[in-house]
MOPAC internal coordinates of N, CA, C and O (Angstrom, degrees):
PM7 1SCF
backbone

  N    0.0000 0     0.00 0     0.00 0    0    0    0
  C    1.4169 1     0.00 0     0.00 0    1    0    0
  C    1.4720 1   111.71 1     0.00 0    2    1    0
  O    1.2310 1   117.21 1   142.74 1    3    2    1
  N    1.3360 1   122.91 1   -37.26 1    3    2    1
  C    1.4157 1   125.82 1  -175.25 1    5    3    2
  C    1.6040 1   105.53 1   -64.83 1    6    5    3
  O    1.2310 1   119.55 1   138.27 1    7    6    5
  N    1.2069 1   118.47 1   -41.73 1    7    6    5
  C    1.5161 1   123.24 1  -175.77 1    9    7    6
  C    1.5435 1   109.20 1   -60.62 1   10    9    7
  O    1.2310 1   120.07 1   144.19 1   11   10    9
  N    1.3837 1   117.46 1   -35.81 1   11   10    9
  C    1.4624 1   120.61 1   179.98 1   13   11   10
  C    1.5131 1   113.67 1   -69.74 1   14   13   11
  O    1.2310 1   121.20 1   160.42 1   15   14   13
  N    1.3748 1   115.32 1   -19.58 1   15   14   13
  C    1.4722 1   119.30 1   179.48 1   17   15   14
  C    1.4448 1   116.48 1  -115.46 1   18   17   15
  O    1.2310 1   122.00 1  -148.75 1   19   18   17
  N    1.4291 1   113.78 1    31.25 1   19   18   17
  C    1.4612 1   116.79 1   174.87 1   21   19   18
  C    1.5045 1   114.89 1    84.41 1   22   21   19
  O    1.2310 1   119.76 1  -174.07 1   23   22   21
  N    1.2890 1   118.06 1     5.93 1   23   22   21
  C    1.5133 1   119.96 1   179.46 1   25   23   22
  C    1.5230 1   107.52 1   -85.28 1   26   25   23
  O    1.2310 1   121.57 1     1.44 1   27   26   25
  N    1.2968 1   114.59 1  -178.56 1   27   26   25
  C    1.4312 1   119.56 1   173.52 1   29   27   26
  C    1.4470 1   111.29 1  -142.48 1   30   29   27
  O    1.2310 1   119.41 1   -24.08 1   31   30   29
  N    1.2713 1   118.73 1   155.92 1   31   30   29
  C    1.4959 1   126.90 1  -178.27 1   33   31   30
  C    1.5059 1   110.83 1   -99.44 1   34   33   31
  O    1.2310 1   119.55 1   -46.15 1   35   34   33
  N    1.2724 1   118.46 1   133.85 1   35   34   33
  C    1.4707 1   120.54 1   178.62 1   37   35   34
  C    1.5346 1   105.43 1  -110.62 1   38   37   35
  O    1.2310 1   120.74 1   -66.04 1   39   38   37
  N    1.3071 1   116.18 1   113.96 1   39   38   37
  C    1.4683 1   120.46 1  -179.09 1   41   39   38
  C    1.5631 1   104.38 1   -86.23 1   42   41   39
  O    1.2310 1   121.88 1   -53.41 1   43   42   41
  N    1.2688 1   114.00 1   126.59 1   43   42   41
  C    1.5446 1   120.33 1  -178.88 1   45   43   42
  C    1.5297 1   107.72 1   -90.25 1   46   45   43
  O    1.2310 1   120.53 1   -57.95 1   47   46   45
  N    1.3109 1   116.59 1   122.05 1   47   46   45
  C    1.4743 1   118.93 1   169.79 1   49   47   46
  C    1.5174 1   112.57 1   -58.14 1   50   49   47
  O    1.2310 1   119.33 1   -33.65 1   51   50   49
  N    1.3403 1   118.87 1   146.35 1   51   50   49
  C    1.4722 1   122.31 1  -174.49 1   53   51   50
  C    1.4792 1   112.00 1   -57.87 1   54   53   51
  O    1.2310 1   119.40 1   136.73 1   55   54   53
  N    1.4276 1   118.75 1   -43.27 1   55   54   53
  C    1.4489 1   119.63 1  -179.47 1   57   55   54
  C    1.5166 1   112.10 1   -62.52 1   58   57   55
  O    1.2310 1   121.25 1   142.33 1   59   58   57
  N    1.3841 1   115.21 1   -37.67 1   59   58   57
  C    1.5024 1   119.80 1   179.56 1   61   59   58
  C    1.4759 1   108.85 1   -66.89 1   62   61   59
  O    1.2310 1   120.40 1   140.09 1   63   62   61
  N    1.3438 1   116.84 1   -39.91 1   63   62   61
  C    1.4840 1   116.66 1  -179.50 1   65   63   62
  C    1.5143 1   117.01 1   -64.78 1   66   65   63
  O    1.2310 1   121.32 1   159.42 1   67   66   65
  N    1.3688 1   115.08 1   -20.58 1   67   66   65
  C    1.4324 1   122.05 1  -179.21 1   69   67   66
  C    1.4949 1   110.07 1   -91.17 1   70   69   67
  O    1.2310 1   119.65 1   176.46 1   71   70   69
  N    1.3258 1   118.27 1    -3.54 1   71   70   69
  C    1.4991 1   116.00 1   179.72 1   73   71   70
  C    1.5511 1   107.24 1  -122.93 1   74   73   71
  O    1.2310 1   120.32 1   -69.38 1   75   74   73
  N    1.3403 1   116.99 1   110.62 1   75   74   73
  C    1.4653 1   118.63 1  -179.45 1   77   75   74
  C    1.5109 1   112.99 1   -55.56 1   78   77   75
  O    1.2310 1   118.50 1   141.68 1   79   78   77
  N    1.2877 1   120.46 1   -38.32 1   79   78   77
  C    1.4761 1   122.19 1   179.61 1   81   79   78
  C    1.5287 1   108.38 1   -62.44 1   82   81   79
  O    1.2310 1   119.88 1   126.90 1   83   82   81
  N    1.2762 1   117.83 1   -53.10 1   83   82   81
  C    1.4965 1   122.67 1  -177.29 1   85   83   82
  C    1.5241 1   108.67 1   -61.23 1   86   85   83
  O    1.2310 1   119.87 1   141.12 1   87   86   85
  N    1.3432 1   117.85 1   -38.88 1   87   86   85
  C    1.4764 1   121.89 1  -177.21 1   89   87   86
  C    1.6000 1   107.82 1   -69.29 1   90   89   87
  O    1.2310 1   120.02 1   140.14 1   91   90   89
  N    1.2888 1   117.57 1   -39.86 1   91   90   89
  C    1.4885 1   118.91 1   179.83 1   93   91   90
  C    1.5789 1   107.13 1   -65.85 1   94   93   91
  O    1.2310 1   119.67 1   137.85 1   95   94   93
  N    1.2890 1   118.24 1   -42.15 1   95   94   93
  C    1.4707 1   120.44 1   178.95 1   97   95   94
  C    1.5472 1   111.79 1   -60.58 1   98   97   95
  O    1.2310 1   121.59 1   138.14 1   99   98   97
  N    1.3540 1   114.56 1   -41.86 1   99   98   97
  C    1.4825 1   118.01 1   178.12 1  101   99   98
  C    1.4888 1   110.01 1   -64.08 1  102  101   99
  O    1.2310 1   118.73 1   137.70 1  103  102  101
  N    1.3703 1   120.03 1   -42.30 1  103  102  101
  C    1.4754 1   121.24 1   177.34 1  105  103  102
  C    1.5504 1   110.48 1   -55.47 1  106  105  103
  O    1.2310 1   121.47 1   133.36 1  107  106  105
  N    1.2632 1   114.79 1   -46.64 1  107  106  105
  C    1.5133 1   117.82 1  -178.88 1  109  107  106
  C    1.5105 1   110.09 1   -69.27 1  110  109  107
  O    1.2310 1   117.41 1   132.28 1  111  110  109
  N    1.2753 1   122.53 1   -47.72 1  111  110  109
  C    1.4141 1   125.88 1  -178.88 1  113  111  110
  C    1.4820 1   114.80 1   -57.19 1  114  113  111
  O    1.2310 1   122.01 1   136.79 1  115  114  113
  N    1.3492 1   113.76 1   -43.21 1  115  114  113
  C    1.4152 1   119.02 1   178.44 1  117  115  114
  C    1.4829 1   120.09 1   -88.82 1  118  117  115
  O    1.2310 1   123.13 1   179.48 1  119  118  117
  N    1.3221 1   111.61 1    -0.52 1  119  118  117
  C    1.5779 1   120.72 1   174.05 1  121  119  118
  C    1.4971 1   108.43 1    63.90 1  122  121  119
  O    1.2310 1   118.89 1  -138.59 1  123  122  121
  N    1.3507 1   119.73 1    41.41 1  123  122  121
  C    1.4132 1   121.33 1  -177.87 1  125  123  122
  C    1.5290 1   109.09 1   -67.70 1  126  125  123
  O    1.2310 1   121.61 1   -45.40 1  127  126  125
  N    1.3766 1   114.52 1   134.60 1  127  126  125
  C    1.5232 1   121.31 1  -177.73 1  129  127  126
  C    1.4961 1   114.91 1  -108.26 1  130  129  127
  O    1.2310 1   120.52 1   153.64 1  131  130  129
  N    1.3188 1   116.60 1   -26.36 1  131  130  129
  C    1.4950 1   124.57 1   177.73 1  133  131  130
  C    1.5634 1   109.57 1  -125.76 1  134  133  131
  O    1.2310 1   123.43 1   -55.83 1  135  134  133
  N    1.3368 1   111.02 1   124.17 1  135  134  133
  C    1.4791 1   117.92 1  -178.26 1  137  135  134
  C    1.4949 1   109.89 1  -125.57 1  138  137  135
  O    1.2310 1   117.88 1   -52.24 1  139  138  137
  N    1.3251 1   121.65 1   127.76 1  139  138  137
  C    1.4555 1   129.34 1   173.13 1  141  139  138
  C    1.4973 1   108.56 1  -104.62 1  142  141  139
  O    1.2310 1   120.34 1   -65.25 1  143  142  141
  N    1.3151 1   116.96 1   114.75 1  143  142  141
  C    1.5475 1   120.03 1  -174.11 1  145  143  142
  C    1.4190 1   111.94 1  -148.92 1  146  145  143
  O    1.2310 1   120.06 1   -22.80 1  147  146  145
  N    1.3365 1   117.48 1   157.20 1  147  146  145
  C    1.4937 1   121.28 1   173.07 1  149  147  146
  C    1.5022 1   108.43 1   -77.83 1  150  149  147
  O    1.2310 1   119.19 1   -30.28 1  151  150  149
  N    1.3663 1   119.16 1   149.72 1  151  150  149
  C    1.4315 1   122.22 1   175.18 1  153  151  150
  C    1.5065 1   115.87 1   -49.81 1  154  153  151
  O    1.2310 1   120.61 1   136.20 1  155  154  153
  N    1.3566 1   116.44 1   -43.80 1  155  154  153
  C    1.4443 1   117.80 1  -177.50 1  157  155  154
  C    1.5494 1   115.18 1   -66.58 1  158  157  155
  O    1.2310 1   120.54 1   145.48 1  159  158  157
  N    1.3060 1   116.57 1   -34.52 1  159  158  157
  C    1.4526 1   124.20 1   170.12 1  161  159  158
  C    1.5073 1   112.62 1   -65.96 1  162  161  159
  O    1.2310 1   120.33 1   142.76 1  163  162  161
  N    1.2783 1   116.98 1   -37.24 1  163  162  161
  C    1.5069 1   121.87 1   178.24 1  165  163  162
  C    1.4797 1   111.09 1   -70.90 1  166  165  163
  O    1.2310 1   119.52 1   145.98 1  167  166  165
  N    1.2990 1   118.52 1   -34.02 1  167  166  165
  C    1.5417 1   119.62 1   173.76 1  169  167  166
  C    1.4944 1   110.16 1   -59.40 1  170  169  167
  O    1.2310 1   121.26 1   137.48 1  171  170  169
  N    1.2784 1   115.19 1   -42.52 1  171  170  169
  C    1.5256 1   120.17 1   175.80 1  173  171  170
  C    1.4801 1   113.73 1   -62.56 1  174  173  171
  O    1.2310 1   122.47 1   144.19 1  175  174  173
  N    1.3518 1   112.87 1   -35.81 1  175  174  173
  C    1.5375 1   116.57 1   178.96 1  177  175  174
  C    1.5144 1   108.48 1   -70.44 1  178  177  175
  O    1.2310 1   119.92 1   142.82 1  179  178  177
  N    1.2933 1   117.75 1   -37.18 1  179  178  177
  C    1.4750 1   119.64 1  -179.60 1  181  179  178
  C    1.5891 1   109.87 1   -61.01 1  182  181  179
  O    1.2310 1   122.01 1   139.62 1  183  182  181
  N    1.3061 1   113.75 1   -40.38 1  183  182  181
  C    1.5224 1   117.84 1   176.08 1  185  183  182
  C    1.5163 1   111.03 1   -66.52 1  186  185  183
  O    1.2310 1   119.93 1   139.72 1  187  186  185
  N    1.2955 1   117.73 1   -40.28 1  187  186  185
  C    1.4769 1   119.34 1   177.85 1  189  187  186
  C    1.5209 1   112.17 1   -64.70 1  190  189  187
  O    1.2310 1   120.74 1   142.87 1  191  190  189
  N    1.3744 1   116.19 1   -37.13 1  191  190  189
  C    1.4474 1   121.23 1  -179.55 1  193  191  190
  C    1.5527 1   107.25 1   -64.37 1  194  193  191
  O    1.2310 1   117.41 1   144.52 1  195  194  193
  N    1.3106 1   122.54 1   -35.48 1  195  194  193
  C    1.4543 1   124.96 1  -176.57 1  197  195  194
  C    1.5192 1   107.44 1   -64.25 1  198  197  195
  O    1.2310 1   118.79 1   151.51 1  199  198  197
  N    1.2789 1   119.92 1   -28.49 1  199  198  197
  C    1.4798 1   123.11 1  -174.73 1  201  199  198
  C    1.5049 1   111.76 1   -94.92 1  202  201  199
  O    1.2310 1   119.59 1   169.62 1  203  202  201
  N    1.3239 1   118.39 1   -10.38 1  203  202  201
  C    1.4727 1   122.73 1  -171.93 1  205  203  202
  C    1.5486 1   111.26 1   -95.32 1  206  205  203
  O    1.2310 1   121.05 1   -22.29 1  207  206  205
  N    1.3121 1   115.60 1   157.71 1  207  206  205
  C    1.4250 1   120.62 1   178.13 1  209  207  206
  C    1.5705 1   111.57 1  -102.82 1  210  209  207
  O    1.2310 1   122.36 1   165.94 1  211  210  209
  N    1.3578 1   113.09 1   -14.06 1  211  210  209
  C    1.4813 1   118.27 1  -179.01 1  213  211  210
  C    1.5307 1   109.10 1   -76.92 1  214  213  211
  O    1.2310 1   121.61 1   -19.55 1  215  214  213
  N    1.3913 1   114.51 1   160.45 1  215  214  213
  C    1.4002 1   119.79 1   175.35 1  217  215  214
  C    1.5129 1   108.83 1  -113.74 1  218  217  215
  O    1.2310 1   119.15 1   -42.69 1  219  218  217
  N    1.2712 1   119.22 1   137.31 1  219  218  217
  C    1.4513 1   123.72 1   179.77 1  221  219  218
  C    1.5379 1   111.45 1   -81.24 1  222  221  219
  O    1.2310 1   120.94 1   -12.97 1  223  222  221
  N    1.3439 1   115.82 1   167.03 1  223  222  221
  C    1.4322 1   118.62 1  -179.67 1  225  223  222
  C    1.5459 1   109.45 1  -122.99 1  226  225  223
  O    1.2310 1   120.82 1  -154.79 1  227  226  225
  N    1.3067 1   116.04 1    25.21 1  227  226  225
  C    1.4855 1   123.06 1  -174.96 1  229  227  226
  C    1.5188 1   107.89 1   -69.04 1  230  229  227
  O    1.2310 1   121.67 1   -49.80 1  231  230  229
  N    1.3017 1   114.41 1   130.20 1  231  230  229
  C    1.4546 1   125.40 1   173.19 1  233  231  230
  C    1.4973 1   109.84 1   -99.66 1  234  233  231
  O    1.2310 1   119.75 1   140.44 1  235  234  233
  N    1.3815 1   118.08 1   -39.56 1  235  234  233
  C    1.4000 1   123.05 1  -175.52 1  237  235  234
  C    1.5845 1   110.45 1  -140.23 1  238  237  235
  O    1.2310 1   121.69 1   -46.04 1  239  238  237
  N    1.3203 1   114.38 1   133.96 1  239  238  237
  C    1.4744 1   120.12 1   168.32 1  241  239  238
  C    1.4991 1   111.02 1  -119.25 1  242  241  239
  O    1.2310 1   119.93 1   -56.59 1  243  242  241
  N    1.2796 1   117.74 1   123.41 1  243  242  241
  C    1.4794 1   125.80 1  -176.17 1  245  243  242
  C    1.4990 1   106.42 1  -105.19 1  246  245  243
  O    1.2310 1   120.45 1   -57.74 1  247  246  245
  N    1.3927 1   116.74 1   122.26 1  247  246  245
  C    1.4456 1   119.25 1  -177.28 1  249  247  246
  C    1.5666 1   105.81 1  -103.71 1  250  249  247
  O    1.2310 1   120.60 1   -35.98 1  251  250  249
  N    1.3201 1   116.46 1   144.02 1  251  250  249
  C    1.4127 1   125.65 1   174.11 1  253  251  250
  C    1.4508 1   114.13 1  -162.22 1  254  253  251
  O    1.2310 1   118.61 1    -4.94 1  255  254  253
  N    1.3095 1   120.26 1   175.06 1  255  254  253
  C    1.4452 1   124.49 1   173.21 1  257  255  254
  C    1.5227 1   114.58 1    91.25 1  258  257  255
  O    1.2310 1   120.60 1   158.73 1  259  258  257
  N    1.2896 1   116.45 1   -21.27 1  259  258  257
  C    1.5136 1   121.56 1   179.93 1  261  259  258
  C    1.5771 1   107.12 1  -161.27 1  262  261  259
  O    1.2310 1   121.09 1   -14.16 1  263  262  261
  N    1.3727 1   115.52 1   165.84 1  263  262  261
  C    1.4551 1   119.16 1  -178.30 1  265  263  262
  C    1.5334 1   109.99 1   -71.99 1  266  265  263
  O    1.2310 1   122.88 1   -36.36 1  267  266  265
  N    1.2954 1   112.08 1   143.64 1  267  266  265
  C    1.5175 1   121.29 1   179.52 1  269  267  266
  C    1.5252 1   108.62 1   -99.85 1  270  269  267
  O    1.2310 1   122.63 1   -48.72 1  271  270  269
  N    1.3427 1   112.56 1   131.28 1  271  270  269
  C    1.4938 1   118.87 1   176.80 1  273  271  270
  C    1.5404 1   104.24 1  -101.80 1  274  273  271
  O    1.2310 1   119.70 1   -70.96 1  275  274  273
  N    1.3477 1   118.18 1   109.04 1  275  274  273
  C    1.4675 1   120.41 1  -177.64 1  277  275  274
  C    1.5237 1   113.97 1   -53.87 1  278  277  275
  O    1.2310 1   121.75 1   144.09 1  279  278  277
  N    1.3594 1   114.26 1   -35.91 1  279  278  277
  C    1.5216 1   112.94 1  -178.68 1  281  279  278
  C    1.4479 1   113.29 1   -63.13 1  282  281  279
  O    1.2310 1   118.24 1   157.03 1  283  282  281
  N    1.3984 1   120.96 1   -22.97 1  283  282  281
  C    1.4064 1   120.43 1   177.57 1  285  283  282
  C    1.4936 1   116.17 1   -68.56 1  286  285  283
  O    1.2310 1   121.00 1   174.09 1  287  286  285
  N    1.3162 1   115.69 1    -5.91 1  287  286  285
  C    1.4894 1   121.02 1  -176.77 1  289  287  286
  C    1.5494 1   109.34 1   -98.77 1  290  289  287
  O    1.2310 1   119.43 1   176.47 1  291  290  289
  N    1.2990 1   118.70 1    -3.53 1  291  290  289
  C    1.4620 1   121.77 1  -178.92 1  293  291  290
  C    1.5938 1   112.21 1   -54.13 1  294  293  291
  O    1.2310 1   121.12 1   134.91 1  295  294  293
  N    1.3525 1   115.47 1   -45.09 1  295  294  293
  C    1.4248 1   120.11 1  -177.69 1  297  295  294
  C    1.4924 1   110.50 1   -69.23 1  298  297  295
  O    1.2310 1   119.32 1   150.37 1  299  298  297
  N    1.2967 1   118.90 1   -29.63 1  299  298  297
  C    1.5080 1   124.84 1   176.36 1  301  299  298
  C    1.5575 1   106.66 1   -62.33 1  302  301  299
  O    1.2310 1   119.88 1   129.56 1  303  302  301
  N    1.2795 1   117.83 1   -50.44 1  303  302  301
  C    1.4458 1   122.99 1  -174.38 1  305  303  302
  C    1.5391 1   114.38 1   -73.00 1  306  305  303
  O    1.2310 1   121.79 1   159.36 1  307  306  305
  N    1.2782 1   114.18 1   -20.64 1  307  306  305
  C    1.5102 1   118.21 1   179.11 1  309  307  306
  C    1.4794 1   110.72 1   -64.67 1  310  309  307
  O    1.2310 1   118.83 1   150.31 1  311  310  309
  N    1.3575 1   119.83 1   -29.69 1  311  310  309
  C    1.4107 1   124.36 1   179.56 1  313  311  310
  C    1.5850 1   109.21 1   -80.96 1  314  313  311
  O    1.2310 1   120.91 1   -55.33 1  315  314  313
  N    1.2889 1   115.86 1   124.67 1  315  314  313
  C    1.4122 1   121.49 1  -178.54 1  317  315  314
  C    1.5589 1   113.46 1   -59.18 1  318  317  315
  O    1.2310 1   120.36 1   146.65 1  319  318  317
  N    1.3398 1   116.92 1   -33.35 1  319  318  317
  C    1.4920 1   122.77 1  -177.88 1  321  319  318
  C    1.4955 1   108.55 1   -64.86 1  322  321  319
  O    1.2310 1   118.28 1   156.58 1  323  322  321
  N    1.3014 1   120.89 1   -23.42 1  323  322  321
  C    1.4226 1   123.54 1  -173.80 1  325  323  322
  C    1.5588 1   115.40 1   -91.43 1  326  325  323
  O    1.2310 1   121.57 1   164.13 1  327  326  325
  N    1.3813 1   114.60 1   -15.87 1  327  326  325
  C    1.4842 1   116.69 1  -171.39 1  329  327  326
  C    1.4980 1   113.45 1   -64.68 1  330  329  327
  O    1.2310 1   117.06 1   161.46 1  331  330  329
  N    1.3468 1   123.20 1   -18.54 1  331  330  329
  C    1.3847 1   122.50 1  -177.42 1  333  331  330
  C    1.5971 1   111.97 1   -88.79 1  334  333  331
  O    1.2310 1   121.94 1   174.94 1  335  334  333
  N    1.4219 1   113.88 1    -5.06 1  335  334  333
  C    1.3934 1   118.07 1  -179.22 1  337  335  334
  C    1.5156 1   110.51 1   -85.48 1  338  337  335
  O    1.2310 1   120.35 1   -52.28 1  339  338  337
  N    1.3643 1   116.95 1   127.72 1  339  338  337
  C    1.4717 1   120.30 1   176.68 1  341  339  338
  C    1.5033 1   111.14 1   -82.77 1  342  341  339
  O    1.2310 1   121.00 1   -47.87 1  343  342  341
  N    1.3164 1   115.69 1   132.13 1  343  342  341
  C    1.4586 1   119.88 1   179.25 1  345  343  342
  C    1.5205 1   107.83 1  -108.71 1  346  345  343
  O    1.2310 1   117.60 1   -53.43 1  347  346  345
  N    1.2911 1   122.18 1   126.57 1  347  346  345
  C    1.4349 1   128.09 1  -174.63 1  349  347  346
  C    1.5383 1   110.31 1  -121.88 1  350  349  347
  O    1.2310 1   121.07 1   -55.03 1  351  350  349
  N    1.3527 1   115.56 1   124.97 1  351  350  349
  C    1.4765 1   119.44 1  -179.72 1  353  351  350
  C    1.5595 1   107.30 1   -97.37 1  354  353  351
  O    1.2310 1   120.26 1   -67.99 1  355  354  353
  N    1.2378 1   117.11 1   112.01 1  355  354  353
  C    1.4692 1   122.17 1  -178.59 1  357  355  354
  C    1.5690 1   111.15 1  -106.77 1  358  357  355
  O    1.2310 1   120.46 1  -167.32 1  359  358  357
  N    1.2796 1   116.73 1    12.68 1  359  358  357
  C    1.4945 1   121.24 1   178.28 1  361  359  358
  C    1.4694 1   109.17 1   -87.07 1  362  361  359
  O    1.2310 1   119.99 1   -40.41 1  363  362  361
  N    1.3041 1   117.63 1   139.59 1  363  362  361
  C    1.4708 1   121.15 1   174.34 1  365  363  362
  C    1.5328 1   109.11 1   153.07 1  366  365  363
  O    1.2310 1   122.95 1    16.66 1  367  366  365
  N    1.2616 1   111.96 1  -163.34 1  367  366  365
  C    1.4641 1   120.67 1  -177.86 1  369  367  366
  C    1.4080 1   107.90 1   -65.68 1  370  369  367
  O    1.2310 1   118.53 1   -49.33 1  371  370  369
  N    1.3949 1   120.40 1   130.67 1  371  370  369
  C    1.4445 1   125.29 1  -178.31 1  373  371  370
  C    1.5144 1   113.15 1   -93.16 1  374  373  371
  O    1.2310 1   120.10 1   180.00 1  375  374  373

């Protein structure tokens, strides 16, 4: 869908996907605005962001693949730079 509306797809190399720090740097460098991720991977991304100096451009994060614990997102929302990002939970009965 994104490609039909002028968006682009960023293919993440396997080694980058396994490193939260490298993955966060890729998100920032490529100016990713929509991310689809599991909650457990996103928790690792939150920790990587805390150590990074770059600022992300995420507008929307869509969670799926496993249950989301809302309490795990408190540290995300404590950072002012993250408050404009919409978090959407798509996990549940299909």
